[in-house]
N, C-alpha and C positions, 0 to 999 in steps of 0.2 A: 618762692620756686613752685609751691603747689598751686598758687593762683594762676601763674603763667602757664603751667601745664593744663589746668582745668579750662582756662579760657582760650587756650591756643595763642597766647601773647596778649599784647595790649593794644595792638594796632587794629584799626577799623579799615577795612578794604576800601570803602568809598566814604571817606570823611567829608562831610559837608562843612565847608568853612564857616558857614553861618551857625551850624550847631555847636561847633567847638573851635573858635578861632585861634585859641592857644595851640592846640594840637595841630591844627592845619598850617601853622606858621613854619616857614622853612628855616628861619633863623634860630639857631639853638640858644643863643644868648637871650633873645626875646622870650623864647619859651621858658628858659630858667627863671628869669626875672618875673614873668607873669605868673608862673606857678608859685613863686615865693610870695607874690602879692596874694594869690588865692589862699595860701596857707595862713597868711595874717588875717585875712577876712574871716576865715573860719574860726580862727582863734578868738577874734572879736565877737563873733556870733556865739561862741561857746560861753564867753564871759558875759556879754550883753546882747541877748537875742532880740534886739529891737526891730530889725527889719528882716524877715524871713521870706524867701522866695523859693518856689519849687522848680524854677528853670532859670539858669543863668547863661542862656544862649543869647545870640543877637547882640553882641557887644555890651552885655550887662557888666562885664568886667573887661574894660578896655585893656589892650595890650600894653605892656610896659616896654617902651622902646630903648630907654636909657637908664644906666645905674644912677643917674642924678635925679630921677623921678622921686618926688617927695613922698609918694604913696608907698615907697619901700621902707619908710620908717615904721610902718605898721608890722610888717613881718619881722624887721629887725628887732622891734620891742617884743614881739612874741617869742622869737627864738631866744632872746636874752632872758625873758621870763621863765623859760623852761630850763635854763641852767641853774 
């Protein structure tokens, strides 16, 4: 709640879809699945920081269009590891 107050929310008025394609996506399901993938990628980097990048824009993390995408096994394993 404090962060939202301090930053006046989390929306950027003029979001460039190339800078953050996940946030620019209009489909809530695609955003949810893609953010789950990002969580899995960060958990992997926390455990094994083999490839670090300062900028993940320009389709560095392709959007997840379907729940059948095999890349979602990474966040699933990450979430289960946290339990």
